[in-house]
N, C-alpha and C positions, 0 to 999 in steps of 0.2 A: 427368595431375595425380595427385599423391601424397597420401594421407590421412596426415597426421602423427600426430594423436592425437584423442581425444574428450575435450575439455576438461572437460565436465561433463554429467552426467545426473541431473536432479533431478525427483522425484515422477513418474517414468516407469516403470511396472510395477514390477518388483522393485528398480530402481535408485531408491532414495529420496533419497540425498544424495551421489552419487559426484562426485569431482573428480580429475583426473589428478594422480597423486602426483608430487611435485617430483623424486624419485629414480628414477622409472620412465622407461626408454628409450622413445623414440617408436616408432611403427610403422615397419617396414622394407618392403623389396620383398616378402619372404616372412614370414608371420606365422602362428604356431600358438598357438591359444587352447584350453586344456584346462580342462574343468570338470565337475564331477558333476552329475547331474540336479538341477534346481531352483536352479542358481546364476546364471542369467541369460543363457544362450546364446541361447535363443529371442528374448528381448528385444532382444539385441545385433543378431541377424541381422535383426530387423525394422527396426532403425535403418538398416541398409544398404539394405533394401528401399525405405525412404523416399528414399534417395539414388538408387536405381535409377528409381523412378517420379517423382522430383522432386515429391513431395507433402508438403506442410507437416506437421510434427509438432505435434499440438495437445495431446497429453497431456504435462504437465510442461514442463521446460525442458531442451533438449539443444543442446549447441555443439560442433561439429567444428572441427578445424584442418586446412585443406586448403592445401597449398602455402604455409604460413605465415600464411594468412589465416583469421580467425575467421568461421565460417559458423553462424548460428543455425538451429536445425531449423525454426522458423516461416518462415524465408525460402527454404526449398528451391525453392519454386515459381518464384521470380524471380531466383534466383542461378545463375551458371555453375558446374556441377558436373562431376566426372569421369563417364565412361561406367562403369556398374556393373552386374554380372550376379550375381545371388544364387541359390544353390540351397539350399532348406531345405524343411521339411514343406509350406509353403504352395505352393512350386513343384511339389512332387509332386501335391498335391491339385488344382492348376490344370492340370497336364499330363495326368494319367491321369484322364479324364473318364468319364461313364456310357457303358454299352454303346451302340455305334453312333454315338457322338460322335466329333469329330475334334480332334486336337491342332493348334495352330498350326504352319504350315510353316516350314522353315528355308530361306531363299531364297539362291539363287545367280544371278549374272548369266548370261544366255544369250548365245549367239554372234551372234544375228541382230538385235540391238537397238542398232546404232550410232547411227541417227537419234535414237532416244529417249534414248540415253545423252548425246548432245549437248544435248538438251533439259534433261536433268537437270544437266548441267555449268553451262548458262546459269542455271538456277534456283538452283543452289547459289551462284553468284557473286552473284546478286540477294539470296540469303538471307544471305551474308556482309555485304553492305552493310546489309541490314535489321538484322542482329544488332549492327552497329556503331552504328546509329541507336538501337537499343534500349539499348545500354550507355550511350550518352550521354544518353538520355532518363531512364534510371534514376539516373544521376549527377545530372541536373538535379532529379529528384524528390527525391533524397536531400538535395541542397542546399537546396531549398525547404522541405523538412520540418525541416531543421536550423535554418534561419533562423526559422521559426515557433516551434520549440521553444526556441530561445535567446531569442526575444522574450518568450515566456511566462514563462521562467525569470527574465529580467531584471525584467519588470513585477511578478511575484509577489514578488521580493526587495525591490523598492522598497516595495510595499504592506506586506510583513511588517515592514520597518524603520520605517515610518511609524505602524503600528497596533499593533505589539507592545505588550502591557500585561498587567499582573497581573490586571486586571479584565475584559479581553476575550480570554480565553485561546485562543479559536479562531484567532487570528491569530499565535499563538506558533509554530504549525506550518504556517503558510501557504505552499504551494508552488505549483508550475505547474499541478497538478491543481486546486487550489482556484480559481486564477485562470481556468483553461479552463472549469471548470464554472459560474463566475459570468458569464463573457463570452458563453458559448453560450446563456445564457438572455435576453440582450438582443436587442432589435430596433432599427431606426433611431430609432423614436419613443420607446421606453423609454430608450435610451441618452441622447437629447437631454434627456429629463425628469430624468435622474439627475445632469446636470451642475450644479455649484454656482458661485456668485460666490466671488471670492477671500475676501471678508469673512465669508461664510457658512462657508467652509472653515475659516477661522481660528477662528471661534467653536466649530465642532464639534471642532476639534483641543484647544481649551482645555477643552471639556466632557469629551473623552475622557481628558485627562491629569489632570483634577481630582481632589481627595480629598473624601470625603463631609464635608458641613458640617451644623450644627445648623439647625433649622427657625427661621423668623423670624416673629414676629406681624405681622399686617397693620396698616397705618396706619389708625387710627379717630379720627374728629373729628366732634363734633356742632356744626355750624355754626349760629349764630343767624340770625334773619331780620333782616338788617341794615336794611332799610327799616322794619320795624316797630319796631325798636330806635330809629331816629332819630325816629319819631313820638312814641314814649314820652318820649324825652329832650325833644323840642321842647315837648311839653305841660307837662312839669314846669318847664322853663326860663321859660315864659311866665306861670306862676302866681306870686302873691305872697301874703304872709300879712296877714290883716286883724286888727289889734289896737290896743290903746291903746299907741301907740308912743312910747317915750322917744327924743327926737330924738338925744341924745347916743350912745345905744347903737345906733340904726339908722344913724347916720352913721359910726360907726366899728365895722366888723364885728369887728375883733380884740378891741375892748373889750367888744362885746356878747357874744362867745363866752366871754370871760374871766368876765364877770358871771354868764352863765348857769350856767357851771360852778360858780362860787362860791355861787350860790343853792342848788344842789343839795346843797353841803356844809354849808349852814345850816338844812337842813329834814329832816324824817323823823327817822331814828334820831340824826342829828347835830344836831337842833335846838337852836338857841342864839339868844339875843338880843344876843350880843356879836360884833362883827366879828372873825373870826379873823386878819384882816390887821392892822387898826389898833388893835384892842382896845377900840374905842368901841362903845357900845351902838347897836343898830339899831332904828330906830322901827318900829312896826307899820305905819304908813302907807307907809313906804319899802318895806317887804316886799310890800305890797299892790300898789305901783306896779310893782315888778319882776315879780311873778307876772302882772300883767295884760300886760306886755310879753312875757314868755315864757309864753303860755297854751298850752293843749292843741293847738290848730290849728297853732301855730308849731312845736311839738315833733314833731307828726305829719308835717308837710310837711318839716321838716328831716330825719326818718328816711327819708322817701320818697327824697329826693334822694340821701341817703347810700347807701341800698340800690341805686339805679340806678347810682350811681357805682361801688360795690363790684362789681356785676355786670359792668359794662363793664371794669373793671380786671382782673377774673378771666378774662374772654374774651380780653382783650389778653395776659394771661400765658399763657394756654392756646395761643394761636396762636403766641406767641413761643417758647414751650417745646416745640412739636411737633418731634420728631426723626425723621430718616430713617435706615435701616440704613446702617451704615458699609460701605464697599466691601469691606473685608477679610472681612466676614461673608457676602458673596455669592460665587458661582462667578464666576470671572474674566469669562467671556463675558457674564454678567448684570450684573456690576458696571458694565461699559461701557454696557450698555443703560439702566441705571437713571439714570446721571449727568444726561443732558439733561432727562429727565422730572422728576427731583426739583429740578433748578434752576428749571424753568418754575414748578413748584408753590410753591417757596419764595419766588419773586418775587411771586406773587399773594398769599401769606400775609403778606409784609412790607407790601404796600399795605394789606391789611385791618387789620394791627396798627397801622400809622400812623394810619388812620382812626379806630380805636377810641381811640387815644391822644389825638386831637384832641377827641373826644366826652367822653372822661374828664376832660379839662382844663377843658372848659366846665362840666361838672357840678361840679367842685371850686369853680369860680368862683361858681356858683349857691349852693353851700353857704355861701359867705362873704356873699352878698348875697341873702337869702331875700325881702327886701322889694322887690327890684328885678326887672324882667323882662329876660330875655336871649334873643336869636335865635339858634338853632343854625345857621340858614342863613347868617347873617352870618359866623359863626365858621368855616364849612366852605365858603367860596367857592371854586370850582374844585376841590372834593374830593368827587367822586361817591362814593356808598356802594359798598362791594365787591360784585362779582357772585358771589353764593352758588352759582349753578349752575355757573359757570366753575371755582370753586374745587373743588366736588364732582367735576367732570368731570376736573380735573388730578390729583386724588388717585387716580382710577381707574387710569391707566397704571402709576403707582407700585406699587400693590397687584397689578397684573397681573404685574409682574417678580417681586415677592415670591412670588406664587403659583407662577410657573415655578420659582423657587429651591426652594420647598417640595416641589413635584412631584418634582423631581430627587432631593431628599434622601429623599422617601418610597420611591422606587423607583429608587435610585441605580444599582444594577447594570444594570437594564433600560435606563436612560437612557444610560449609558456604552455599552452594546451597540448601542443604536439610533444613537448618534453615530458609533461605528465602523463600523456597516454602511452608514450614509449616505455616510461618507467612501470606504469600499471601493467602493460603487456609482459614486460620482463618478470615482475613479481608473480603475476598470475602463471606465467610459463614455468617458473621455478617450483610452483606449487603443483603443476599438472600431474607428475608421476604419483604423488601421494593422493591426490583427488581421484585419479584413475583407480588406484588401489581400493579406496574407500567405496566408491561407486560400485565397483566390481563386487565388493563384499556385500553391499546392500542388494544388489541383483541376485547374488547367491542366496542370500537369506530369504528374499521374496519368493524366489523359485521353490525353496525348501518349504516355506509356509504354504504356498499354493498346492504343493504336492500332499502336504498334511491335510489341508482343507479338502482337496479332492478325495483323499482316503476316507476322511470322515463322512463326506457326502455319499461316497459309494456304499460304505457300511450302513449308513442311515437308510439309504434306498433299499438295500438288501433286507434290512430289518422290516421296513414298512411293506415291502413286497410279500414277505412271509406272513406277517401279521394280517395282511388283507386276505390271506388264504385261510386263515384260521379264525376269522371272525364271522359273526352273524349279526344282523341288524333288524330282525323282525320284531323282537320284543320291545326295543325302544319305540318303534313305530306304533305298536299297540298301545304303549303308555302315553305316547304323544296324543293319540286319537282321544284317549279317555280324558286327558287334561284339557284338550281343546273342547271337547263337549262341555265339560265343567266350566271352562273360561267363558265360552260363548253362550252357554245355556241351550245349545242345540247340537245335533250330531250330523247335520247334512254335509259338513266339510270333513274329509277324512284324508289320511296319508295312505297311499297304496305302495306296498313294497315291490321294488324292482331289483333286478339283479345287482346293480351297483348303487342304488339310491332309493329315493322316494319320489312319488308323483302325486301331485294334489288333485283331489276328485271332489266334485259337488254332486252327491248322489252317485250316478254311474257315468257321469260326464266329466271331461277335464274341466277343472275350475279355471274358466277364462275371464270371469268378471269379478274378481276379488276386490272388495272395498279396501280403502286405506287402513280402516280399523281392522279388517280381517287379515290383511298382510302383516300389519304390526303384531297382532296377536299370535299368529302362526310363527312368524319369525322370532318373536321374543320367546315362546315356549320351546321352540327348536333350539335357540341359543342356550336357554337354561338347561335343557336336556343334554346338550353338547358338553356341558361342564363336567358330566359323569363319564365322559369318553375316557377310555383307558389311557389315551395318549396325553391326557392333562391331569396333573396332580393338583386338585383344587386347593388342598391345605398349603401348598408352597406357591401356588399361581396368583396372578393378578387378574382380577375381573373388573372390567370397565363397562358401565351401563349408561348410555347417552340417550336421555328422553325416551324411555320405552312406552310412554302414554300418549304420544302424539296421535291425534285422530281417534282416541279411545273415549267412550262415554264414561260417566262417573262410576258405574258398576265395574266396568272393565278395568278402570284404574285401581280400584281396590283389589281386584283379582290379581292384576299385574303385580302390585306391591306384595301381596301375600306369596305368590309363587316366587318372586325374586328373593324375598327375605328368607324363605325356606331353603332355597338352592344355594344362596351365597353367604349364609351366615357362618360357614366353616372356611371361607376363602381366606387365603394367606393375606390378601389385601383387596379391598373393594373401593371402586370409585363410582359414584352415582352423579351424573350431571343431568339437570333438568331445568326447564323454564316453567313447568307447571307448578304453581303453588300448592295445589292440592296433593300432588305427588310429593313435593318437597316436604310438606308438613307430615306426611305419613312416614317418610324416611327419618326426618328429624326427631319424631317421637320415638322411633325405634332406637336410634343412636342414644337418645338421652337416657334410655333404660338399659344401656349396656353396662356389664359389670365394670366398676372402677371409673365410670364416666363421671362421677361426682368429685373426683379428685381435684384440688385447687390448682395444681400445676397442669395446664392444658397439654403439655408435652407428655404427661403420663396417661392421658385419657385415650381409650381406643378410638372413639369417634371424633373426628375433626370436622369443622364447618368452614366453607370457603364461599366466596361469591366472585363472579365475573362482572365487570362494568367496563365502560369505555371512557376515555379522556382525550382532550385535544391540546396537549402542552404546547406544541408549536404549529397549531392549525392543522395538524394531521391527526385523524381519529386513530386511536390504538386501544387495544384491550389490555386490562390489568387484572391480575388475580390477587385477591386480598382476603382478609378475614371476614367472616360473614357479619353483616351489620347487626348490632345487638338487638334492634327491634324485630328483625326477622328471626333471630334465634330465641328471643325471650317471649314473644307473643304469638299466639295461634293464628292471627290474621295478617294477611299481606297488606291490609289497609293501613296499619300503623306505619309500615315502611313507606308506603306510597305517600301518605300524609307528610311524613318527614322529608321526602325527596321534594315534594312541591313546595314545602315551607322553605327548604334551603335554597331552591332556585328563585323563589319569589323575593328572598332577602339577600341574594348574592350582592356583594359590595364591589365586585370587579368594575372598574370604570368601563372597559371595553371588552366585550365577551363575543368571541366568533359565533356566528349563527349555527355553525356545525355542532357547537356544544348543546344546542337546543333540539336537534332533530328527534331525540328519543323522548323528550319531555311531553309532547302532546299526548302520546299514547298512555303514558303514566297518569296524566291529568284526567283522561277519559275513564280509566280504570278506577280512579279515586272517585270521580263524580258518579259513575255508574253504581259502585258499591254504596256510597252514601245515599244516593236517591232510592236504591233497591230496599234499603232498611228504613228509609224515611217514609217512603210510599210503596209498600209491598204490594197493593193492589193496582189494577190498571195495566195499561200496555207496557211492554218491556222496551220502550223507546226513550232514549235519553232526551230527545228534543221535546216529547210530549210531557215527560216527567218534570222537566225543568220549568215548563209553564206553570206548574202547581206551586212553585216557590215564589214567595212574596220578596221580590228583589228588583233593583234598578233594571229596567227592561233593556236599556242600551248596553249595559254590562253583560246581561245574559245573552244578548244577540253577539257580542264580541266573544264571549266564551264558546258559544256554539260554532261561530265562524272559524275560531281557532282549532277546535276539535275536528270540524268538517274538513278543514284544509290539510292537517297534517297528522291526524290519528290514523292508525292502521286497521281500525275496526272495519269489518265488512259492512256494518250498517251506517257507518259515518265515513264518507269519502267523497272527495271532489276530484275532478281530473287534473286540476291545475294546482301548483304550489305557489303561494304568494309570499316572497321573502319579507314584504312589509308587515305581514302578519306575524311571521316567525320573530321578527325583530321586536315585537311587543310582548315577547313571552313573559317577562317579569311582571309587566302591568296586568296581563291577563291572569296569571297565577294568583296574583294579590286579589283580583276580583273573585276568583274561585274560592279563596280561603275566606274572603268577606261574605260570600254567599252562604257557605257552610256556617259561619259564625252567626249570621242573621237568621238563618233558618233554625239552627239548634245551638244557642249559646252555651248550654251546659255541655253538650258534647264537644264543642269547639275547645272550651276551657280545659276539659279533661285530656284531649289530645295534646294541647299545647304543654300541659304539665308533664307529659311524657316525652315529647320531641324537642321542646325548648323550655325547660323548667325555669330558667333565670328570667327569660322574656315573660312567661306567664306570671311569675312572682311580681315583676315590675308592673305589668298591667293591672294586677290586682291591687 
């Protein structure tokens, strides 16, 4: 299986937001990745270690593309991956253990284990069947998870469309996570309780979609005691006036009323003895007769009847004029609720109004016949008095609806939110049975997959146990000892075979004082030997070598390259990561001479070249994998690349550059200056401070250059305990001074380098 590319590395160690560039060629069979210290080589090799151990990547997001398929770093534990072997500092640490400890053996099949090999063959066949079942179970699990996911997405979309509102904004971003959070909180009983009838849902929908309305006053009505009113009326109706009655006036009430009114117009302030109607004189005896007829008792009784009639008429008008709120003033769902209640109350009021109308009519008749007695009961036959209690009870529900309306108005936002939440709970509860079925299906598929994984693990462990019984590892130890002697040029270090591994010896004593170079040499040879292990198919596997020449001298570097080339040339895929330019150059030359490496299309070449570097796009340092700089690929010296880097930084046009962008520059400047001075002045001490004194150049600028290198270079011979940001802020100026120094010291050399790194600028200068 071929690793095509790493699609993305986000928030993982130094890789903050890397995505594979569209113009970057994919990985090939042979891959060389060059990068200075701190550019992400260790982080990159750790990702390959996760592939080797099939352990999930939990830090950030990582996605590989393997054989054209996208593979998430979080799924390494359950995904089919290529066989990978990684050499890096972790491998050295785990291989070279404490004194007296043993390294893991490299196994080879023995010659007397035919029977057990047959057992292994049978178990491998069973393992193949189990792996097929595991693949199918993983597919079933994926399908069940997708079905559940699609269901949640679909239901969330429906709920969002139904509840989206400017007043319930939480539903404007409602998604599957919101739906799952809500439905996971339900139980069988709570789901049942959350269900609503269709009419209730419609009411809540109207409430959710309503606009805020003004508050409405409650219906208030002071109802009389109808029974007491009837008693009062009956008492007045049965009374009559005792007086010296003039028959002609008593017999004709209209005439009597007219005369009574006329008498008042001929007395008091209007007193006159002349009739204002006929102009004839009115005798005193006639006035006395009329006054006797209309005496004080008559007048008082007449006023009593009039007052009661007026009271009844006012009550009748009050009941007739009682108004209920118009439907448009209430929220839609409450307007529907108010209608039947208001209708029932109005019917009771109409009956009461009709009753009062009859009583009023009888009292009017009494006013016209004060000398006669009238029975109210006869006038109201089959007309029972209104039920005051029923009327009060009927008005109560009307006011209850109005109070609901006012409550919504007072806390409208909260009421809309409550209505929306009740609808959400209802819709979620309606989906609960299907959600439970789908989750149960996912659980069943997951359990089935776990059983398949367990079966494969058990079979693999059985195979490994039997193979451990039929292997021997003495011959690999002898071969390693021979290689180690050739590699180091001495034979004092040797591997001693133990029952289950190897122990390191220096002569006859445990090797307790290995140097870093010895550790690297032993571990690297051990790693290369392990590629011949019967458990690893080199032709189909992936080999990753991360800086195998750290702490090695020049001779060991060439030996390391030779052994690596010989042992990895048949690898299915090879990755070499290094910061050593000498090692980089050896590997680069090897790749350049691979068959078909000269093809014009880089995607058809077996050898591919990459480089790691860091950038700070938003003030945060992050690693980037890119195509190898052409100067590094085309020239044999790192010097060309360093010259270009210093030239670029010296001529950077950015108005404001973060100081963090410059932290790697002093080290590059030091390496450039050291290389230039070493060739310029090959004799004398190897001290850049002393060599620079031999250069004829502005002494102040030379001092500034050295100060810059002393403060920020990583060189062991050039270092100061403190970092002065003010010096780092002068990076561009110092780099310009450095280039001017090279130019003044060797103009011909400078012009030649400029034609390589900046041909247009060089042409302009000329």
